N, C-alpha and C positions, 0 to 999 in steps of 0.2 A: 248621833243623827246622820243620816244622808246631805250631802252639801248642796244648797240650793241654790238657783239662779233665776233672775228676773227674764232672762231670752236665751233661746236657743238659736245660732246662727250658722246657716249653711255656709260651708268653708271648703272652698276649691284647692287653695292656697296661689289663688290668683289675686291679681293687687284689689280687684272690688269687693272680693271677700274679707280679705285683711282689713280694708279699711270701713267697712260696715260695721265690723264687731268693734274695731277701735274707736269709729263715732260714738256708739252707745255708752262704750267703757269710758269715754272721758266725761258722759254725763253722770259718771258715778253708778251705772248699773251693771251688775254681775252678769257675764255673758259666759255662756258654754259653746265653744264651735264645733258642731258636728262635721267630720271629714269623711264621707260617702266614699266605699270602696267596693269596684266590681274589676271584672277582667279588663275592664276598657279606660277606667280611670282610677285616681286614687293610689298614695304611696304611704301608707300608714309609718313605714320605716322613719320617714322624715319627720314625725310628728314633735319628738323632743326638740329637735333642731329649731323648727318653726316655733314652737313655745320660746324659745329662750331668744330668737333674735327678733321676734315680732309682738312679745310678752302678751301671748295670748294662752288659754285654756281649752284644750281641743281635745276630743274623743274620736275614736275611728268607729265608724258604723258600717259593716259588711252589708251590702242588697245584692252579692252577686246573684243568688236565686230567684230574687225577683224580679231583677233587670234582665236577667236572659230569657225569665219566662214571658215579660212584656215586650221583648223583641222580638218575638215571633208575629207580632201582630198589634204596634203601636196605635192607640185610637186617631191620634194626632197625626200619623204619618210618619216618614223619614223627611230629613232636609235633603241636601244635595248628594249626601252618601247615603251611608246607614245610618245616620244620627237621627234617633227619636228625640229631639231636643224639649219640645214640650211635655212629653210622657214621661220622661227622665225627671225633668224639675216636678211634675207632679207627684211621681214615686217618691223622690226625697223630702218633700213636704207634708206629705202623708205619713212618712215614717218618722219624721221629726215631730211632727202633731201628737203621734202616738208615744213618744219618749218625754212629752213636756212632764205627766205626772212625777217619771221619776227622777226628772232634776227640779221639781218645783216651780217651772217655769211657766210664765203667764201670757208671754208672746213668742212669736219666732221673726226672724229677720233673714234677709238675702242681701247680696252684692247688687243685685240687678239694677240696669240704667236703662231706662226708656229710650229705645230707637238703637242701643249697641247692637242687638245680636238680631237678624232679620228674622228668624224664625218665633224665637221664644221671648223676643223682648219689645216686641211690638206693644200699645197699651192694649188691644182687643187680646192679644195672646196672653199677655200677664194677668188680665182679668179673668181668662178662661182656666189659667191654671189654679188660681187661688180658689176659683169654684169648684173645681174639679178635686181640688186637695182636700177641701173641707176648711181652707184655713181664714177664709176670709171674714173679716174683724179681728184677726188674731196675727197677722202677717203685717210687717213692718220693712218698705226697702228704704233705710237710710240715705243713701245717696242719691235718690230722687226723688223723695217724698214729697217735696215741697213743690212738685210738678201732678203729684196726684193729690186726691181727696185727703183730708185729716183723718188717720186711723184710730181706733178708740184709745190707744195707749197714749196718743198725742192728746186727744180730747179730754182723757182724764189726768193730764198731767205729769202722768209716768215718764213721759219722753216728750222732752223741751223742742217743739217743732222749729221752734228759730233755730237752733245748735243742728237742724238735718238739712240737706242739700238738696239743689235742684239738676244737678248733673241730667245731661242729655246727649244722645248720638253715640258716635262711634270714638271720637278723639279720647286721648288720655290725659292731656294738658292739665285738666282741673285735678284729676285723681293724683298725678304726679305731684301739682303743688301741695294737695292735702298730704301726701306721705311725707313731704319734707317737713311740712307744720308739725306733724307727728315724731319726726327725725328718726324714720326709717331709712336707713342705709341701705339695706340688702333687699334688692326688689325683684320679683320674678319678672320674668321676661314673657310680653304678651304673646298668648298661644289659647288654642281652645282646651287643650287638655285632655279631650276625648278620641282615644284611637278609632271611633265609629266614624269621625269627621274627618279622618286622613286616607286618601285613595288607597296607598300600600295596603294598611290595615284593612280597611274594607273588603278589598280586592282578595284577601285571606281569608275573611269571615264569612263571604257571601256563601260557599259552597255548602256551609253547615246550617244556613237557614232554608238552602235551597233543598236538600237532600235529606234532612234530619226534620222529623216531626217535633221534636223537643229536645234541642240541643243545650248540654248541660254548659255550667260556666266553665267546669274544667275543659270541654272541647273547645272553647275559645281562647283559652290560656296556651293550650297545645298549639293551635293555630297561628299564634302570634310569636313561636319560636319557629328557627331554622329555616330550611328551605322547605318549601310546601308543594305536594305534589298530589293529584288525583288520578285514577283511570277508572274506566268501567269494564265490567266483565260480566256478561249473560245477564245483562241489567241491573247487576249490584254496582256500588260504589265503593272505592277502595281509597285509603287515603295513609301518606305516610310523610313523616316530617324527618328532613335529613340535617344533622348539625352542620354549621360553618366552620367550628373553632372548636379548641377545648373548653373554653367557657362557655360555649353554646351546647355542647355535648352534656356539661354538667346540669346545665337549665332544664335539658330535656329529660334528663335520668329524674329530676326533681318531680315531674310531672308526670311520670308513670302511674297507670291506674292500673287495677286486677284484671287480665285479660289483654293488655299491650302486647305485641311484640317488639323484641329489641334485636337490632341487626349489628352485627359489627364482624368485620373481615378476621378472620382467623390468622393469618400469617403475614398481615401487613397493616401497616399504620393507615388509619383512616377516620372518618367520622362514625358517629353513631346516629342510627335512624331509629324512630318509634314509629310503630303502626299501630292505630288505632280501629280494630274491627267494629264497624257500625252495625251488622246485622247477621251474626253468628261469626264461627270461624272461618278463616279463609281457605280457598280450595287450594291444592297443590300447585296447579297452575299458575295463579295468581301469588302466591308465596313465591316461587321460582323466579317468575318474573320481576317482582319485586327486589328480590335479593340480585338479580345481574344488573338491574337499573342501579341499584344502591351502590353495588360493588364497583361501579364505573365512577365515583367520586373519590376514590382509592387511587391516587396516579400510579404508585408501583404495583398494584395488583391490575390495574390496565395494561401496562407495560408487559406483563407476562405474557400476553397474546393469547393466554391460554384458559382452561379452567382455575377458579381459584376456589376455597371455600369460604362460607359466609355461615357464621352462628347465628341462628333465630331463635331466641329466647322468650316465650310465654311468661309473663310474670305471675309467679307462684307455681311454675312449672319448669321441666328438664330442657336443657337447651337441645337442639338438633343441627346438624351440620346439612347446609345445601350448597352442592358444588356447579357453580354458574361460571359462564365467560361473561366477565363486565362488559355491559352494552349500555350506552345511552339512548339509541334507538331500538326498544323491545316491542314486542307484537302489540303490547297494552298501551303502547304510547302515553306513559306517565306525563303530565302536563302540570303547569302551574296554573292558578285559577287564575282567567282573564277578567280584566275591569269590565268588557263590554258586558259580559254576566253580571256583573254587580250591579249595573245600572238597572237590570232588571227587578231588583229587589222592590223597587216601587210598586210594581206592579204583579209581584208574585201571588199565586192563589192563596194562601193562606196570610198574606200581609198585606194590611190597608195603607195603601200607599198616599203621600201628601206632598208631592215635591216641591221645593221651594225654588 
């Protein structure tokens, strides 16, 4: 028979999510932690380490496709950057609710603390999240439960309310004291953990929301690697990612998809670049312009002062050689995404903004 649990607890690997699970485990309840994964958060490779150091039982849950689809128009809007915090929590709780029969669980838990985060952990926002995720009556927030009305699992006696907590606000002192009580010696550093809440990452991701009707999770993973450049030609948008070093080149290669174009200088050391066509094959003029721009990132190729050969290979097809003169200032004026554009996401045509 499949192993069963009393509770499924959302687990980000942040301190609050660790403590929420441990508080319930201390009452003798069997807890399965769900670690959600998308291009913007989650690191399932670390689960064995977390289980060992924090004594937890953790499963990874990939929500990449659902999350990227939601990102086009989050019902509750974005935060200060591109972070749809309320809709993110609704998505995760909805998925956790759907997984309850698989694990035999009777309720859900989170590490939320009233007043800790300005967008998703206001009391009214927490009520809206529970309502929209369909988890009212089966959701417990152990760290701030005594600031809230008793939940059904407390009223039934399954969970002892007196052994829950009344944490509130943005401080960490109470959490740190509780971690010490549990004997936790390895603690995560305080951080949001979501790339969408970081200015540099949001700047990289915004062109995908701006130019694509339905960007895929794989697009966002590629946008998070290397140097990002965009150009426009005859109304079309063109995108290239250039590696920063050997490790970066290897990461780019792992992200290759059918139809991608791989750029390499033929006779000189240099980076690797990946171009992902967004609306059909690239015109020869764009290909040559991108090759000249790309070649300028090879110092030895640039020092020749003349034409060099750039190998351009479409994934699944033969390579072709393009002869270009390395040049950073090309006619198409390849440019990094600018943060001023990213701020417009909250008012974009297809996204319902909700600036905080």
